[in-house]
C-alpha positions in Angstrom: 0.0 0.2 0.0 2.9 2.1 0.8 4.7 1.7 -2.5 1.4 2.4 -4.4 0.9 5.5 -2.6 4.5 6.5 -3.3 4.4 5.7 -7.0 0.9 7.5 -7.0 2.2 10.5 -5.4 5.4 10.6 -7.6 3.2 10.4 -10.9 1.1 13.2 -9.5 4.1 15.5 -8.6 5.6 14.7 -12.1 2.5 15.5 -13.8 2.2 18.7 -11.9 5.6 19.7 -12.9 5.0 19.2 -16.6 1.9 21.1 -16.6 3.5 23.9 -14.7 6.5 23.9 -17.1 3.9 24.0 -20.2 2.3 26.9 -18.4 5.2 28.9 -17.9 6.7 28.1 -21.5 3.0 29.5 -22.6 3.4 32.7 -20.3 6.9 33.2 -21.7 5.8 33.1 -25.3 2.8 35.6 -24.5 5.2 37.9 -22.8 7.8 37.9 -25.7 4.9 38.6 -28.0 3.5 41.5 -26.1 7.4 42.9 -25.7 7.8 42.8 -29.3 4.9 44.7 -30.3 5.0 47.2 -27.3 8.6 47.8 -28.9 7.3 48.5 -32.2 4.2 50.6 -31.0 6.6 52.6 -28.6 9.0 53.3 -31.6 6.0 54.7 -33.8 5.0 56.8 -31.2 8.4 58.5 -30.9 8.5 58.5 -35.1 5.2 60.1 -35.0 5.8 62.5 -32.4 9.2 63.5 -34.1 11.3 62.2 -31.3 13.1 59.1 -32.8 16.1 58.0 -30.9 17.6 55.7 -33.9 18.5 52.7 -31.9 21.0 49.9 -32.8 22.8 52.1 -35.2 26.3 52.4 -33.8 29.4 50.3 -34.5 29.1 48.0 -31.5 25.5 46.9 -32.9 27.2 46.6 -36.4 29.8 44.3 -35.0 27.4 42.3 -32.8 25.1 41.7 -35.6 27.9 40.9 -38.3 28.0 36.9 -37.8 24.3 36.4 -37.5 20.8 37.8 -36.8 18.1 37.7 -34.2 15.2 40.2 -35.4 12.5 40.4 -33.0 9.6 41.0 -35.4 8.8 40.7 -39.1 7.3 43.3 -41.4 5.5 42.5 -44.7 4.6 46.0 -46.1 4.5 48.0 -49.4 7.6 49.1 -51.7 6.5 52.6 -51.2 9.3 54.9 -50.7 7.3 56.6 -48.1 6.8 53.7 -46.0 10.2 52.5 -44.4 9.2 50.2 -41.5 12.7 50.6 -39.8 12.0 54.5 -39.7 8.2 54.2 -39.0 8.9 52.0 -36.0 12.0 53.7 -34.9 14.1 50.5 -35.0 17.7 49.8 -36.1 20.0 47.2 -37.8 19.1 43.4 -37.0 15.9 44.3 -35.4 13.3 43.8 -38.0 13.1 41.0 -40.8 11.5 43.1 -43.7 9.4 42.0 -46.8 8.3 44.8 -49.2 6.3 44.3 -52.3 4.0 46.7 -54.2 0.7 46.5 -52.3 2.3 44.4 -49.8 1.2 41.3 -51.8 2.2 37.8 -50.6 3.2 35.2 -52.9 5.3 31.9 -52.8 8.6 33.8 -52.5 7.1 36.1 -49.9 5.7 33.1 -47.8 9.0 31.4 -48.0 10.9 34.5 -46.6 8.3 34.5 -43.6 8.7 30.9 -43.0 12.6 31.5 -42.9 12.4 34.2 -40.4 9.9 32.3 -38.1 11.4 28.8 -38.7 15.4 29.7 -38.6 15.3 33.2 -36.9 12.9 32.4 -34.2 10.8 35.6 -35.2 7.5 35.4 -32.9 5.8 38.4 -34.4 4.6 39.3 -37.8 3.0 42.8 -38.9 1.2 42.9 -42.2 0.9 46.6 -42.9 -0.8 48.5 -45.7 -0.9 52.4 -45.8 -2.9 55.2 -47.0 -3.2 56.2 -50.4 -1.5 53.1 -51.7 -0.5 53.5 -55.2 -0.9 49.6 -56.2 -4.4 49.6 -54.8 -5.2 53.0 -56.4 -4.1 51.3 -59.7 -6.7 48.4 -59.3 -9.4 51.0 -58.5 -8.7 53.1 -61.4 -9.4 49.9 -63.8 -8.1 49.5 -67.3 -5.1 47.9 -68.8 -2.3 48.0 -66.3 1.0 48.0 -68.4 3.7 45.1 -68.2 4.0 43.1 -65.2 2.2 45.7 -63.3 -0.7 43.9 -64.3 0.3 40.8 -62.3 0.0 43.2 -59.2 -3.4 44.5 -60.1 -4.8 41.1 -61.0 -3.7 39.7 -57.7 -5.4 42.5 -56.1 -8.8 42.1 -58.3 -8.8 38.5 -57.0 -8.7 39.0 -53.5 -12.2 37.9 -51.8 -11.9 40.5 -49.1 -11.5 43.2 -51.9 -14.2 41.7 -54.1 -16.7 42.4 -51.3 -16.1 46.1 -51.1 -18.8 47.7 -53.0 -17.7 50.0 -56.0 -20.2 52.7 -54.6 -18.2 52.9 -51.3 -17.2 56.5 -50.9 -14.1 55.1 -48.8 -13.2 52.3 -51.2 -9.8 53.2 -51.6 -8.9 53.1 -47.9 -11.4 50.2 -47.2 -9.7 48.2 -50.1 -6.2 49.0 -48.6 -7.6 47.4 -45.1 -9.3 44.5 -46.9 -5.8 43.7 -48.6 -4.0 43.8 -45.3 -6.8 41.2 -44.0 -6.2 39.1 -47.0 -2.6 39.1 -46.5 -3.3 38.0 -42.7 -5.5 35.2 -44.2 -2.7 34.2 -46.7 -0.4 33.5 -44.1 -2.4 31.6 -41.9 -3.9 29.2 -44.6 -1.3 28.9 -47.0 1.7 27.7 -44.9 1.7 25.0 -42.4 4.7 26.3 -40.7 3.1 29.6 -39.8 -0.2 28.1 -39.1 1.1 25.5 -36.5 3.1 28.1 -34.8 0.0 30.5 -34.7 -2.0 27.5 -33.2 0.5 26.9 -30.8 0.6 30.4 -29.7 4.2 30.6 -30.5 3.6 33.4 -33.2 1.4 36.3 -33.6 0.0 38.1 -36.8 -0.8 41.7 -36.3 -2.7 43.4 -39.1 -1.7 47.4 -39.3 -2.3 50.6 -41.2 0.2 53.4 -41.8 -0.9 56.9 -42.0 0.9 59.1 -44.7 -0.5 62.5 -42.9 -0.1 61.8 -39.0 2.8 59.2 -39.5 1.1 56.6 -37.2 0.7 53.0 -37.6 -2.9 51.8 -36.5 -3.6 48.2 -35.3 -6.4 46.8 -36.9 -9.2 44.9 -35.6 -11.9 43.1 -37.1 
């Protein structure tokens, strides 16, 4: 009886330790995600109030990252020259893993790049960011035949379910399409990549939608 009790107690303690360990890892992951997002929002607050501190730009930082990189977040955004994420979020060398395409469109190459950031660099936060007055979205709304490979960008936007749902008569159609395009990007990350989907389901990765305003320089986190 004593042996049986001892074994039962030992098993119960082992289970308790395992559960506590899992909970601590979960809390640690959530804390990391929150800290990363806070760093970005704090950085944009500095930038939008014209008080950037330009961190991680000195020679010491350059030497430290010369052998390997450990970015704390990945940003998918538009190629627009007015939307450089390192400046908008007031971050420096080695802080952000950035993928930029016209209209922040996500295809196979972009997915692979993000998977690399998540799987090999340990990134735990992805920001998908559109911006006010996006030229790619304007080209789509303008209609007509786009020249050269620009047509591929317009056709990609044209086929997005989220954009199709925006009425042509919508008085805020441009901005609503920009936001719809961002949500399409978020959905694409979660559905087209098993690597990303698994990390999100395990709460090891957070994907956040955002919009940058060209007039007040603020990044707004979007919610459905």
